[in-house]
C-alpha positions as CSV (number, residue, x, y, z in Angstrom):
1,Q,19.4,-45.1,-5.9
2,V,18.8,-43.4,-3.2
3,Q,18.3,-45.3,0.3
4,L,15.9,-44.0,2.8
5,V,16.2,-44.2,6.9
6,E,13.4,-43.1,9.0
7,S,14.1,-42.5,12.9
8,G,12.4,-40.8,15.7
9,G,9.4,-42.7,16.1
10,G,8.1,-43.8,19.7
11,L,5.5,-44.0,22.4
12,V,4.6,-40.6,23.3
13,Q,1.5,-39.1,25.3
14,L,-1.2,-37.2,24.0
15,G,-0.7,-33.7,23.3
16,G,3.4,-34.5,23.3
17,S,6.4,-34.1,20.6
18,L,8.6,-36.1,18.3
19,R,10.6,-35.4,15.3
20,L,11.1,-37.7,12.8
21,S,14.4,-37.8,10.4
22,C,14.4,-39.2,7.0
23,A,18.3,-40.1,6.1
24,A,18.9,-40.4,2.5
25,S,22.2,-42.1,0.9
26,G,23.6,-40.4,-2.1
27,N,24.2,-37.4,-3.2
28,V,21.6,-36.4,-5.5
29,F,18.9,-35.9,-2.4
30,N,19.1,-32.6,-3.2
31,M,17.3,-33.3,-6.7
32,Y,14.1,-34.9,-4.9
33,G,10.3,-34.3,-3.9
34,V,10.3,-35.5,-0.2
35,G,7.2,-36.9,1.5
36,W,6.1,-38.2,4.9
37,Y,3.0,-41.0,4.8
38,R,1.9,-43.3,7.4
39,Q,-0.5,-45.9,7.8
40,A,-2.5,-47.0,10.2
41,P,-3.7,-50.4,10.9
42,G,-6.4,-51.6,8.4
43,K,-5.9,-48.0,6.9
44,Q,-4.8,-47.0,3.7
45,R,-1.4,-45.2,3.7
46,D,-2.0,-41.7,3.1
47,V,0.0,-38.6,3.0
48,V,0.9,-36.3,5.7
49,A,3.3,-33.7,4.3
50,T,5.2,-33.0,1.0
51,I,8.7,-30.9,0.8
52,S,9.6,-30.2,-2.9
53,R,13.3,-29.9,-4.0
54,F,13.0,-26.0,-3.8
55,G,11.6,-26.2,-0.3
56,S,7.7,-25.9,-1.0
57,T,5.8,-27.7,1.8
58,N,1.6,-28.5,2.0
59,Y,0.4,-30.3,4.8
60,A,-2.8,-32.8,5.1
61,D,-5.6,-31.0,6.8
62,S,-5.8,-33.3,9.7
63,V,-1.9,-32.2,11.0
64,K,-1.9,-28.3,9.3
65,G,-0.6,-26.1,12.2
66,R,0.9,-29.4,14.5
67,F,3.3,-30.4,12.0
68,T,6.0,-29.1,10.2
69,I,8.5,-30.3,7.3
70,S,12.1,-29.0,6.7
71,R,14.9,-30.1,4.9
72,D,18.5,-30.1,5.2
73,N,20.3,-30.9,2.4
74,S,23.7,-30.7,3.8
75,K,22.6,-33.5,5.6
76,S,20.5,-35.0,3.0
77,T,17.8,-35.7,5.4
78,V,14.2,-34.5,5.7
79,Y,12.4,-33.9,9.3
80,L,8.8,-34.4,10.7
81,Q,8.5,-31.9,13.5
82,M,5.3,-33.4,15.2
83,N,3.4,-31.3,18.1
84,S,0.5,-31.9,20.0
85,L,0.0,-35.1,19.2
86,K,-3.7,-37.1,18.9
87,P,-4.0,-40.5,19.9
88,E,-5.4,-40.8,15.9
89,D,-1.8,-39.7,14.7
90,T,-0.6,-43.4,15.7
91,A,0.4,-45.0,12.6
92,V,3.7,-46.3,11.0
93,Y,5.3,-42.9,9.4
94,Y,7.1,-43.9,6.2
95,C,9.2,-41.3,3.9
96,N,9.0,-41.0,0.6
97,A,11.5,-39.6,-2.3
98,N,10.5,-38.6,-5.7
99,K,11.8,-37.0,-9.1
100,P,9.5,-36.7,-12.4
101,G,10.6,-40.0,-14.4
102,W,12.2,-41.5,-12.2
103,P,11.2,-44.5,-9.6
104,N,10.0,-43.8,-6.3
105,Y,12.1,-44.6,-3.2
106,W,10.3,-46.0,0.4
107,G,11.9,-46.1,3.6
108,Q,10.8,-48.9,5.9
109,G,9.0,-46.8,8.1
110,T,9.2,-46.0,11.7
111,Q,6.3,-46.4,14.3
112,V,4.4,-43.6,15.9
113,T,2.4,-44.3,19.0
114,V,0.3,-41.6,21.4
115,S,-1.2,-42.4,24.0
116,S,-4.5,-41.1,25.6
């Protein structure tokens, strides 16, 4: 079983930056793909960025060029560097660990609020 803990959220002004971290328990984290998702009030949870176990990345169009996902398997941690933040980036951000044929795991979420 994998336990995920997100951190790094907070309140930031328009154009600011934050770095989110997703720390995983266990020693099999490098076998999992990881995604960052976000959910704004009254909206569905949407994918923001993903990184495969091999390091391949994908981004939602709305964050391309502003957000960067990375992983450090030695620390069992995935990061989401968020630059040029906009009010529409305000949401609870969740990380998800996934591996084909195995259950998905979710963290508890971290709030990001961007003020204008």
